[in-house]
PDB file with SEQRES, HELIX, SHEET and CRYST1 records, atoms N, CA, C and O in Angstrom:
SEQRES   1 A   78  UNK UNK UNK UNK UNK UNK UNK UNK UNK UNK UNK UNK UNK          
SEQRES   2 A   78  UNK UNK UNK UNK UNK UNK UNK UNK UNK UNK UNK UNK UNK          
SEQRES   3 A   78  UNK UNK UNK UNK UNK UNK UNK UNK UNK UNK UNK UNK UNK          
SEQRES   4 A   78  UNK UNK UNK UNK UNK UNK UNK UNK UNK UNK UNK UNK UNK          
SEQRES   5 A   78  UNK UNK UNK UNK UNK UNK UNK UNK UNK UNK UNK UNK UNK          
SEQRES   6 A   78  UNK UNK UNK UNK UNK UNK UNK UNK UNK UNK UNK UNK UNK          
HELIX    1 AA1 UNK A   10  UNK A   23  1                                  14    
HELIX    2 AA2 UNK A   27  UNK A   54  1                                  28    
HELIX    3 AA3 UNK A   59  UNK A   65  1                                   7    
CRYST1    1.000    1.000    1.000  90.00  90.00  90.00 P 1           1          
ATOM      1  N   UNK A   1      98.483  60.728 158.728  1.00  0.00           N  
ATOM      2  CA  UNK A   1      97.896  59.525 159.247  1.00  0.00           C  
ATOM      3  C   UNK A   1      96.681  59.872 160.156  1.00  0.00           C  
ATOM      4  O   UNK A   1      96.724  60.834 160.923  1.00  0.00           O  
ATOM      5  N   UNK A   2      95.668  59.112 160.052  1.00  0.00           N  
ATOM      6  CA  UNK A   2      94.437  59.357 160.844  1.00  0.00           C  
ATOM      7  C   UNK A   2      94.327  58.381 161.985  1.00  0.00           C  
ATOM      8  O   UNK A   2      94.581  57.186 161.837  1.00  0.00           O  
ATOM      9  N   UNK A   3      93.938  58.922 163.148  1.00  0.00           N  
ATOM     10  CA  UNK A   3      93.721  58.048 164.306  1.00  0.00           C  
ATOM     11  C   UNK A   3      92.248  57.787 164.397  1.00  0.00           C  
ATOM     12  O   UNK A   3      91.424  58.696 164.299  1.00  0.00           O  
ATOM     13  N   UNK A   4      91.923  56.494 164.592  1.00  0.00           N  
ATOM     14  CA  UNK A   4      90.565  56.021 164.755  1.00  0.00           C  
ATOM     15  C   UNK A   4      90.404  55.380 166.083  1.00  0.00           C  
ATOM     16  O   UNK A   4      91.233  54.564 166.486  1.00  0.00           O  
ATOM     17  N   UNK A   5      89.379  55.717 166.764  1.00  0.00           N  
ATOM     18  CA  UNK A   5      89.077  55.094 168.070  1.00  0.00           C  
ATOM     19  C   UNK A   5      87.961  54.069 167.837  1.00  0.00           C  
ATOM     20  O   UNK A   5      86.932  54.409 167.252  1.00  0.00           O  
ATOM     21  N   UNK A   6      88.144  52.833 168.281  1.00  0.00           N  
ATOM     22  CA  UNK A   6      87.113  51.831 168.051  1.00  0.00           C  
ATOM     23  C   UNK A   6      87.087  50.943 169.347  1.00  0.00           C  
ATOM     24  O   UNK A   6      88.084  50.708 170.031  1.00  0.00           O  
ATOM     25  N   UNK A   7      85.848  50.492 169.590  1.00  0.00           N  
ATOM     26  CA  UNK A   7      85.622  49.535 170.687  1.00  0.00           C  
ATOM     27  C   UNK A   7      85.550  48.131 170.104  1.00  0.00           C  
ATOM     28  O   UNK A   7      84.747  47.874 169.207  1.00  0.00           O  
ATOM     29  N   UNK A   8      86.377  47.225 170.599  1.00  0.00           N  
ATOM     30  CA  UNK A   8      86.385  45.833 170.159  1.00  0.00           C  
ATOM     31  C   UNK A   8      86.300  44.879 171.342  1.00  0.00           C  
ATOM     32  O   UNK A   8      86.693  45.250 172.448  1.00  0.00           O  
ATOM     33  N   UNK A   9      85.821  43.715 171.153  1.00  0.00           N  
ATOM     34  CA  UNK A   9      85.679  42.801 172.251  1.00  0.00           C  
ATOM     35  C   UNK A   9      87.114  42.427 172.828  1.00  0.00           C  
ATOM     36  O   UNK A   9      88.112  42.363 172.111  1.00  0.00           O  
ATOM     37  N   UNK A  10      87.114  42.199 174.125  1.00  0.00           N  
ATOM     38  CA  UNK A  10      88.415  41.877 174.806  1.00  0.00           C  
ATOM     39  C   UNK A  10      89.141  40.714 174.157  1.00  0.00           C  
ATOM     40  O   UNK A  10      90.359  40.774 173.986  1.00  0.00           O  
ATOM     41  N   UNK A  11      88.422  39.649 173.787  1.00  0.00           N  
ATOM     42  CA  UNK A  11      89.073  38.485 173.243  1.00  0.00           C  
ATOM     43  C   UNK A  11      89.780  38.839 171.927  1.00  0.00           C  
ATOM     44  O   UNK A  11      90.854  38.314 171.631  1.00  0.00           O  
ATOM     45  N   UNK A  12      89.169  39.728 171.145  1.00  0.00           N  
ATOM     46  CA  UNK A  12      89.811  40.170 169.917  1.00  0.00           C  
ATOM     47  C   UNK A  12      91.071  41.011 170.143  1.00  0.00           C  
ATOM     48  O   UNK A  12      92.068  40.890 169.431  1.00  0.00           O  
ATOM     49  N   UNK A  13      90.982  41.866 171.162  1.00  0.00           N  
ATOM     50  CA  UNK A  13      92.148  42.657 171.543  1.00  0.00           C  
ATOM     51  C   UNK A  13      93.316  41.741 171.958  1.00  0.00           C  
ATOM     52  O   UNK A  13      94.462  42.000 171.590  1.00  0.00           O  
ATOM     53  N   UNK A  14      93.039  40.707 172.697  1.00  0.00           N  
ATOM     54  CA  UNK A  14      94.049  39.792 173.066  1.00  0.00           C  
ATOM     55  C   UNK A  14      94.673  39.064 171.856  1.00  0.00           C  
ATOM     56  O   UNK A  14      95.890  38.886 171.789  1.00  0.00           O  
ATOM     57  N   UNK A  15      93.836  38.655 170.922  1.00  0.00           N  
ATOM     58  CA  UNK A  15      94.318  37.989 169.695  1.00  0.00           C  
ATOM     59  C   UNK A  15      95.264  38.929 168.951  1.00  0.00           C  
ATOM     60  O   UNK A  15      96.341  38.530 168.508  1.00  0.00           O  
ATOM     61  N   UNK A  16      94.829  40.209 168.821  1.00  0.00           N  
ATOM     62  CA  UNK A  16      95.622  41.230 168.086  1.00  0.00           C  
ATOM     63  C   UNK A  16      96.951  41.437 168.781  1.00  0.00           C  
ATOM     64  O   UNK A  16      97.993  41.516 168.130  1.00  0.00           O  
ATOM     65  N   UNK A  17      96.920  41.526 170.098  1.00  0.00           N  
ATOM     66  CA  UNK A  17      98.146  41.796 170.843  1.00  0.00           C  
ATOM     67  C   UNK A  17      99.114  40.599 170.710  1.00  0.00           C  
ATOM     68  O   UNK A  17     100.323  40.769 170.552  1.00  0.00           O  
ATOM     69  N   UNK A  18      98.534  39.383 170.780  1.00  0.00           N  
ATOM     70  CA  UNK A  18      99.403  38.175 170.570  1.00  0.00           C  
ATOM     71  C   UNK A  18      99.988  38.161 169.186  1.00  0.00           C  
ATOM     72  O   UNK A  18     101.166  37.842 169.025  1.00  0.00           O  
ATOM     73  N   UNK A  19      99.201  38.500 168.166  1.00  0.00           N  
ATOM     74  CA  UNK A  19      99.705  38.521 166.774  1.00  0.00           C  
ATOM     75  C   UNK A  19     100.773  39.586 166.634  1.00  0.00           C  
ATOM     76  O   UNK A  19     101.792  39.327 165.993  1.00  0.00           O  
ATOM     77  N   UNK A  20     100.597  40.751 167.189  1.00  0.00           N  
ATOM     78  CA  UNK A  20     101.621  41.793 167.123  1.00  0.00           C  
ATOM     79  C   UNK A  20     102.962  41.301 167.786  1.00  0.00           C  
ATOM     80  O   UNK A  20     104.052  41.503 167.251  1.00  0.00           O  
ATOM     81  N   UNK A  21     102.821  40.682 168.909  1.00  0.00           N  
ATOM     82  CA  UNK A  21     104.033  40.175 169.571  1.00  0.00           C  
ATOM     83  C   UNK A  21     104.705  39.126 168.761  1.00  0.00           C  
ATOM     84  O   UNK A  21     105.923  39.174 168.591  1.00  0.00           O  
ATOM     85  N   UNK A  22     103.950  38.149 168.237  1.00  0.00           N  
ATOM     86  CA  UNK A  22     104.493  37.076 167.427  1.00  0.00           C  
ATOM     87  C   UNK A  22     105.168  37.594 166.185  1.00  0.00           C  
ATOM     88  O   UNK A  22     106.199  37.062 165.773  1.00  0.00           O  
ATOM     89  N   UNK A  23     104.609  38.619 165.579  1.00  0.00           N  
ATOM     90  CA  UNK A  23     105.136  39.185 164.306  1.00  0.00           C  
ATOM     91  C   UNK A  23     106.141  40.307 164.557  1.00  0.00           C  
ATOM     92  O   UNK A  23     106.642  40.898 163.600  1.00  0.00           O  
ATOM     93  N   UNK A  24     106.438  40.607 165.774  1.00  0.00           N  
ATOM     94  CA  UNK A  24     107.355  41.706 166.206  1.00  0.00           C  
ATOM     95  C   UNK A  24     106.968  43.008 165.563  1.00  0.00           C  
ATOM     96  O   UNK A  24     107.769  43.692 164.927  1.00  0.00           O  
ATOM     97  N   UNK A  25     105.721  43.321 165.752  1.00  0.00           N  
ATOM     98  CA  UNK A  25     105.199  44.605 165.140  1.00  0.00           C  
ATOM     99  C   UNK A  25     104.226  45.204 166.170  1.00  0.00           C  
ATOM    100  O   UNK A  25     104.003  44.661 167.252  1.00  0.00           O  
ATOM    101  N   UNK A  26     103.694  46.288 165.793  1.00  0.00           N  
ATOM    102  CA  UNK A  26     102.713  46.977 166.711  1.00  0.00           C  
ATOM    103  C   UNK A  26     101.299  46.551 166.470  1.00  0.00           C  
ATOM    104  O   UNK A  26     100.954  46.034 165.408  1.00  0.00           O  
ATOM    105  N   UNK A  27     100.488  46.773 167.466  1.00  0.00           N  
ATOM    106  CA  UNK A  27      99.088  46.480 167.446  1.00  0.00           C  
ATOM    107  C   UNK A  27      98.471  47.338 166.254  1.00  0.00           C  
ATOM    108  O   UNK A  27      97.637  46.858 165.487  1.00  0.00           O  
ATOM    109  N   UNK A  28      98.920  48.578 166.161  1.00  0.00           N  
ATOM    110  CA  UNK A  28      98.434  49.458 165.105  1.00  0.00           C  
ATOM    111  C   UNK A  28      98.668  48.870 163.720  1.00  0.00           C  
ATOM    112  O   UNK A  28      97.807  48.952 162.844  1.00  0.00           O  
ATOM    113  N   UNK A  29      99.861  48.266 163.531  1.00  0.00           N  
ATOM    114  CA  UNK A  29     100.194  47.620 162.239  1.00  0.00           C  
ATOM    115  C   UNK A  29      99.294  46.428 161.990  1.00  0.00           C  
ATOM    116  O   UNK A  29      98.830  46.255 160.863  1.00  0.00           O  
ATOM    117  N   UNK A  30      99.028  45.612 162.966  1.00  0.00           N  
ATOM    118  CA  UNK A  30      98.196  44.444 162.832  1.00  0.00           C  
ATOM    119  C   UNK A  30      96.766  44.883 162.511  1.00  0.00           C  
ATOM    120  O   UNK A  30      96.139  44.284 161.638  1.00  0.00           O  
ATOM    121  N   UNK A  31      96.243  45.875 163.162  1.00  0.00           N  
ATOM    122  CA  UNK A  31      94.889  46.366 162.869  1.00  0.00           C  
ATOM    123  C   UNK A  31      94.779  46.943 161.511  1.00  0.00           C  
ATOM    124  O   UNK A  31      93.802  46.697 160.805  1.00  0.00           O  
ATOM    125  N   UNK A  32      95.811  47.750 161.101  1.00  0.00           N  
ATOM    126  CA  UNK A  32      95.794  48.344 159.771  1.00  0.00           C  
ATOM    127  C   UNK A  32      95.865  47.266 158.692  1.00  0.00           C  
ATOM    128  O   UNK A  32      95.181  47.367 157.674  1.00  0.00           O  
ATOM    129  N   UNK A  33      96.674  46.250 158.902  1.00  0.00           N  
ATOM    130  CA  UNK A  33      96.774  45.162 157.922  1.00  0.00           C  
ATOM    131  C   UNK A  33      95.456  44.388 157.812  1.00  0.00           C  
ATOM    132  O   UNK A  33      95.014  44.077 156.707  1.00  0.00           O  
ATOM    133  N   UNK A  34      94.828  44.077 158.949  1.00  0.00           N  
ATOM    134  CA  UNK A  34      93.603  43.341 158.940  1.00  0.00           C  
ATOM    135  C   UNK A  34      92.513  44.172 158.299  1.00  0.00           C  
ATOM    136  O   UNK A  34      91.734  43.632 157.514  1.00  0.00           O  
ATOM    137  N   UNK A  35      92.421  45.432 158.588  1.00  0.00           N  
ATOM    138  CA  UNK A  35      91.435  46.355 158.018  1.00  0.00           C  
ATOM    139  C   UNK A  35      91.594  46.462 156.450  1.00  0.00           C  
ATOM    140  O   UNK A  35      90.631  46.427 155.684  1.00  0.00           O  
ATOM    141  N   UNK A  36      92.873  46.592 156.065  1.00  0.00           N  
ATOM    142  CA  UNK A  36      93.205  46.692 154.635  1.00  0.00           C  
ATOM    143  C   UNK A  36      92.806  45.422 153.919  1.00  0.00           C  
ATOM    144  O   UNK A  36      92.290  45.470 152.802  1.00  0.00           O  
ATOM    145  N   UNK A  37      93.043  44.279 154.554  1.00  0.00           N  
ATOM    146  CA  UNK A  37      92.753  42.981 153.950  1.00  0.00           C  
ATOM    147  C   UNK A  37      91.188  42.844 153.787  1.00  0.00           C  
ATOM    148  O   UNK A  37      90.722  42.398 152.739  1.00  0.00           O  
ATOM    149  N   UNK A  38      90.436  43.210 154.770  1.00  0.00           N  
ATOM    150  CA  UNK A  38      89.008  43.110 154.660  1.00  0.00           C  
ATOM    151  C   UNK A  38      88.379  44.066 153.632  1.00  0.00           C  
ATOM    152  O   UNK A  38      87.455  43.702 152.904  1.00  0.00           O  
ATOM    153  N   UNK A  39      88.888  45.251 153.597  1.00  0.00           N  
ATOM    154  CA  UNK A  39      88.441  46.285 152.681  1.00  0.00           C  
ATOM    155  C   UNK A  39      88.717  45.743 151.240  1.00  0.00           C  
ATOM    156  O   UNK A  39      87.849  45.840 150.373  1.00  0.00           O  
ATOM    157  N   UNK A  40      89.877  45.199 151.004  1.00  0.00           N  
ATOM    158  CA  UNK A  40      90.251  44.645 149.706  1.00  0.00           C  
ATOM    159  C   UNK A  40      89.300  43.541 149.316  1.00  0.00           C  
ATOM    160  O   UNK A  40      88.875  43.473 148.163  1.00  0.00           O  
ATOM    161  N   UNK A  41      88.954  42.667 150.258  1.00  0.00           N  
ATOM    162  CA  UNK A  41      88.033  41.564 149.948  1.00  0.00           C  
ATOM    163  C   UNK A  41      86.656  42.110 149.572  1.00  0.00           C  
ATOM    164  O   UNK A  41      85.999  41.583 148.674  1.00  0.00           O  
ATOM    165  N   UNK A  42      86.228  43.153 150.252  1.00  0.00           N  
ATOM    166  CA  UNK A  42      84.920  43.760 149.904  1.00  0.00           C  
ATOM    167  C   UNK A  42      84.954  44.367 148.542  1.00  0.00           C  
ATOM    168  O   UNK A  42      84.008  44.245 147.763  1.00  0.00           O  
ATOM    169  N   UNK A  43      86.100  45.053 148.241  1.00  0.00           N  
ATOM    170  CA  UNK A  43      86.226  45.686 146.890  1.00  0.00           C  
ATOM    171  C   UNK A  43      86.209  44.606 145.816  1.00  0.00           C  
ATOM    172  O   UNK A  43      85.543  44.794 144.798  1.00  0.00           O  
ATOM    173  N   UNK A  44      86.894  43.504 145.985  1.00  0.00           N  
ATOM    174  CA  UNK A  44      86.888  42.446 144.999  1.00  0.00           C  
ATOM    175  C   UNK A  44      85.470  41.893 144.801  1.00  0.00           C  
ATOM    176  O   UNK A  44      85.034  41.696 143.666  1.00  0.00           O  
ATOM    177  N   UNK A  45      84.744  41.640 145.915  1.00  0.00           N  
ATOM    178  CA  UNK A  45      83.371  41.148 145.815  1.00  0.00           C  
ATOM    179  C   UNK A  45      82.552  42.110 145.029  1.00  0.00           C  
ATOM    180  O   UNK A  45      81.824  41.703 144.123  1.00  0.00           O  
ATOM    181  N   UNK A  46      82.645  43.427 145.352  1.00  0.00           N  
ATOM    182  CA  UNK A  46      81.841  44.462 144.663  1.00  0.00           C  
ATOM    183  C   UNK A  46      82.217  44.440 143.186  1.00  0.00           C  
ATOM    184  O   UNK A  46      81.323  44.528 142.344  1.00  0.00           O  
ATOM    185  N   UNK A  47      83.486  44.329 142.832  1.00  0.00           N  
ATOM    186  CA  UNK A  47      83.940  44.344 141.424  1.00  0.00           C  
ATOM    187  C   UNK A  47      83.379  43.161 140.686  1.00  0.00           C  
ATOM    188  O   UNK A  47      82.944  43.281 139.541  1.00  0.00           O  
ATOM    189  N   UNK A  48      83.388  41.970 141.364  1.00  0.00           N  
ATOM    190  CA  UNK A  48      82.864  40.771 140.720  1.00  0.00           C  
ATOM    191  C   UNK A  48      81.311  40.951 140.492  1.00  0.00           C  
ATOM    192  O   UNK A  48      80.778  40.567 139.451  1.00  0.00           O  
ATOM    193  N   UNK A  49      80.660  41.512 141.447  1.00  0.00           N  
ATOM    194  CA  UNK A  49      79.195  41.676 141.285  1.00  0.00           C  
ATOM    195  C   UNK A  49      78.912  42.642 140.122  1.00  0.00           C  
ATOM    196  O   UNK A  49      77.982  42.420 139.346  1.00  0.00           O  
ATOM    197  N   UNK A  50      79.698  43.695 140.003  1.00  0.00           N  
ATOM    198  CA  UNK A  50      79.483  44.661 138.880  1.00  0.00           C  
ATOM    199  C   UNK A  50      79.721  43.974 137.530  1.00  0.00           C  
ATOM    200  O   UNK A  50      78.958  44.114 136.574  1.00  0.00           O  
ATOM    201  N   UNK A  51      80.863  43.202 137.514  1.00  0.00           N  
ATOM    202  CA  UNK A  51      81.200  42.521 136.240  1.00  0.00           C  
ATOM    203  C   UNK A  51      80.149  41.446 135.922  1.00  0.00           C  
ATOM    204  O   UNK A  51      79.765  41.271 134.765  1.00  0.00           O  
ATOM    205  N   UNK A  52      79.701  40.751 136.929  1.00  0.00           N  
ATOM    206  CA  UNK A  52      78.649  39.712 136.677  1.00  0.00           C  
ATOM    207  C   UNK A  52      77.363  40.371 136.162  1.00  0.00           C  
ATOM    208  O   UNK A  52      76.682  39.792 135.315  1.00  0.00           O  
ATOM    209  N   UNK A  53      77.030  41.520 136.635  1.00  0.00           N  
ATOM    210  CA  UNK A  53      75.814  42.210 136.206  1.00  0.00           C  
ATOM    211  C   UNK A  53      75.919  42.588 134.719  1.00  0.00           C  
ATOM    212  O   UNK A  53      74.896  42.735 134.051  1.00  0.00           O  
ATOM    213  N   UNK A  54      77.151  42.746 134.192  1.00  0.00           N  
ATOM    214  CA  UNK A  54      77.295  43.099 132.785  1.00  0.00           C  
ATOM    215  C   UNK A  54      77.201  41.883 131.903  1.00  0.00           C  
ATOM    216  O   UNK A  54      77.021  42.016 130.693  1.00  0.00           O  
ATOM    217  N   UNK A  55      77.318  40.706 132.469  1.00  0.00           N  
ATOM    218  CA  UNK A  55      77.285  39.440 131.702  1.00  0.00           C  
ATOM    219  C   UNK A  55      75.849  39.180 131.211  1.00  0.00           C  
ATOM    220  O   UNK A  55      74.889  39.857 131.581  1.00  0.00           O  
ATOM    221  N   UNK A  56      75.776  38.184 130.377  1.00  0.00           N  
ATOM    222  CA  UNK A  56      74.407  37.831 129.888  1.00  0.00           C  
ATOM    223  C   UNK A  56      74.445  36.297 129.725  1.00  0.00           C  
ATOM    224  O   UNK A  56      75.476  35.676 129.468  1.00  0.00           O  
ATOM    225  N   UNK A  57      73.238  35.748 129.897  1.00  0.00           N  
ATOM    226  CA  UNK A  57      73.085  34.320 129.789  1.00  0.00           C  
ATOM    227  C   UNK A  57      73.465  33.886 128.398  1.00  0.00           C  
ATOM    228  O   UNK A  57      73.171  34.566 127.415  1.00  0.00           O  
ATOM    229  N   UNK A  58      74.119  32.754 128.323  1.00  0.00           N  
ATOM    230  CA  UNK A  58      74.586  32.273 127.013  1.00  0.00           C  
ATOM    231  C   UNK A  58      75.903  32.797 126.563  1.00  0.00           C  
ATOM    232  O   UNK A  58      76.475  32.238 125.628  1.00  0.00           O  
ATOM    233  N   UNK A  59      76.434  33.840 127.163  1.00  0.00           N  
ATOM    234  CA  UNK A  59      77.699  34.409 126.824  1.00  0.00           C  
ATOM    235  C   UNK A  59      78.808  33.373 126.934  1.00  0.00           C  
ATOM    236  O   UNK A  59      79.637  33.278 126.029  1.00  0.00           O  
ATOM    237  N   UNK A  60      78.854  32.603 127.995  1.00  0.00           N  
ATOM    238  CA  UNK A  60      79.882  31.626 128.133  1.00  0.00           C  
ATOM    239  C   UNK A  60      79.778  30.509 127.059  1.00  0.00           C  
ATOM    240  O   UNK A  60      80.787  30.088 126.494  1.00  0.00           O  
ATOM    241  N   UNK A  61      78.569  30.054 126.799  1.00  0.00           N  
ATOM    242  CA  UNK A  61      78.381  29.074 125.756  1.00  0.00           C  
ATOM    243  C   UNK A  61      78.877  29.580 124.420  1.00  0.00           C  
ATOM    244  O   UNK A  61      79.484  28.812 123.674  1.00  0.00           O  
ATOM    245  N   UNK A  62      78.647  30.837 124.083  1.00  0.00           N  
ATOM    246  CA  UNK A  62      79.123  31.403 122.834  1.00  0.00           C  
ATOM    247  C   UNK A  62      80.629  31.399 122.778  1.00  0.00           C  
ATOM    248  O   UNK A  62      81.197  31.086 121.732  1.00  0.00           O  
ATOM    249  N   UNK A  63      81.313  31.742 123.887  1.00  0.00           N  
ATOM    250  CA  UNK A  63      82.762  31.784 123.907  1.00  0.00           C  
ATOM    251  C   UNK A  63      83.300  30.341 123.769  1.00  0.00           C  
ATOM    252  O   UNK A  63      84.213  30.088 122.983  1.00  0.00           O  
ATOM    253  N   UNK A  64      82.720  29.400 124.546  1.00  0.00           N  
ATOM    254  CA  UNK A  64      83.183  28.001 124.444  1.00  0.00           C  
ATOM    255  C   UNK A  64      82.937  27.406 123.134  1.00  0.00           C  
ATOM    256  O   UNK A  64      83.677  26.505 122.739  1.00  0.00           O  
ATOM    257  N   UNK A  65      81.948  27.832 122.413  1.00  0.00           N  
ATOM    258  CA  UNK A  65      81.651  27.321 121.052  1.00  0.00           C  
ATOM    259  C   UNK A  65      82.794  27.692 120.074  1.00  0.00           C  
ATOM    260  O   UNK A  65      82.966  27.037 119.046  1.00  0.00           O  
ATOM    261  N   UNK A  66      83.563  28.735 120.399  1.00  0.00           N  
ATOM    262  CA  UNK A  66      84.621  29.189 119.477  1.00  0.00           C  
ATOM    263  C   UNK A  66      85.927  28.373 119.714  1.00  0.00           C  
ATOM    264  O   UNK A  66      86.869  28.491 118.930  1.00  0.00           O  
ATOM    265  N   UNK A  67      85.986  27.550 120.787  1.00  0.00           N  
ATOM    266  CA  UNK A  67      87.148  26.753 121.070  1.00  0.00           C  
ATOM    267  C   UNK A  67      87.199  25.549 120.098  1.00  0.00           C  
ATOM    268  O   UNK A  67      86.236  24.788 120.005  1.00  0.00           O  
ATOM    269  N   UNK A  68      88.304  25.384 119.391  1.00  0.00           N  
ATOM    270  CA  UNK A  68      88.347  24.270 118.476  1.00  0.00           C  
ATOM    271  C   UNK A  68      88.283  22.922 119.209  1.00  0.00           C  
ATOM    272  O   UNK A  68      88.799  22.760 120.315  1.00  0.00           O  
ATOM    273  N   UNK A  69      87.641  21.985 118.556  1.00  0.00           N  
ATOM    274  CA  UNK A  69      87.457  20.603 119.146  1.00  0.00           C  
ATOM    275  C   UNK A  69      88.630  19.757 118.645  1.00  0.00           C  
ATOM    276  O   UNK A  69      88.475  18.977 117.705  1.00  0.00           O  
ATOM    277  N   UNK A  70      89.799  19.909 119.268  1.00  0.00           N  
ATOM    278  CA  UNK A  70      91.016  19.192 118.903  1.00  0.00           C  
ATOM    279  C   UNK A  70      91.557  18.531 120.177  1.00  0.00           C  
ATOM    280  O   UNK A  70      91.227  18.935 121.292  1.00  0.00           O  
ATOM    281  N   UNK A  71      92.440  17.448 119.974  1.00  0.00           N  
ATOM    282  CA  UNK A  71      92.956  16.804 121.160  1.00  0.00           C  
ATOM    283  C   UNK A  71      93.932  17.771 121.804  1.00  0.00           C  
ATOM    284  O   UNK A  71      94.443  18.685 121.157  1.00  0.00           O  
ATOM    285  N   UNK A  72      94.185  17.555 123.087  1.00  0.00           N  
ATOM    286  CA  UNK A  72      95.126  18.422 123.824  1.00  0.00           C  
ATOM    287  C   UNK A  72      96.520  18.310 123.297  1.00  0.00           C  
ATOM    288  O   UNK A  72      96.851  17.283 122.706  1.00  0.00           O  
ATOM    289  N   UNK A  73      97.349  19.285 123.469  1.00  0.00           N  
ATOM    290  CA  UNK A  73      98.784  19.256 123.090  1.00  0.00           C  
ATOM    291  C   UNK A  73      99.507  18.265 123.976  1.00  0.00           C  
ATOM    292  O   UNK A  73      99.102  18.062 125.121  1.00  0.00           O  
ATOM    293  N   UNK A  74     100.577  17.635 123.477  1.00  0.00           N  
ATOM    294  CA  UNK A  74     101.336  16.711 124.291  1.00  0.00           C  
ATOM    295  C   UNK A  74     101.710  17.371 125.649  1.00  0.00           C  
ATOM    296  O   UNK A  74     102.211  18.495 125.673  1.00  0.00           O  
ATOM    297  N   UNK A  75     101.473  16.690 126.730  1.00  0.00           N  
ATOM    298  CA  UNK A  75     101.805  17.203 128.036  1.00  0.00           C  
ATOM    299  C   UNK A  75     100.571  17.864 128.745  1.00  0.00           C  
ATOM    300  O   UNK A  75     100.589  18.077 129.957  1.00  0.00           O  
ATOM    301  N   UNK A  76      99.552  18.166 127.990  1.00  0.00           N  
ATOM    302  CA  UNK A  76      98.335  18.782 128.591  1.00  0.00           C  
ATOM    303  C   UNK A  76      97.208  17.790 128.712  1.00  0.00           C  
ATOM    304  O   UNK A  76      96.074  18.196 128.966  1.00  0.00           O  
ATOM    305  N   UNK A  77      97.461  16.517 128.546  1.00  0.00           N  
ATOM    306  CA  UNK A  77      96.403  15.526 128.599  1.00  0.00           C  
ATOM    307  C   UNK A  77      95.728  15.419 129.892  1.00  0.00           C  
ATOM    308  O   UNK A  77      94.558  15.038 129.940  1.00  0.00           O  
ATOM    309  N   UNK A  78      96.390  15.731 130.952  1.00  0.00           N  
ATOM    310  CA  UNK A  78      95.793  15.485 132.276  1.00  0.00           C  
ATOM    311  C   UNK A  78      95.199  16.741 132.830  1.00  0.00           C  
ATOM    312  O   UNK A  78      94.652  16.732 133.933  1.00  0.00           O  
TER     313      UNK A  78                                                      
END                                                                             
């Protein structure tokens, strides 16, 4: 396990402490969870940007053109 020292605003430290107490866990756990969540969000964004860069204009139209023009199955009308 790695220890990281960080300076954060006092109001944020209070929010973290309150959350830790409410969830019956440690401040370390709350900080690790919040950091993990944010890093995951950044990774998803980066992944979407990479995938979007591989796309090409008209690609969606080509895929949608392959969908048969038939009425929806019973129960899928709405």
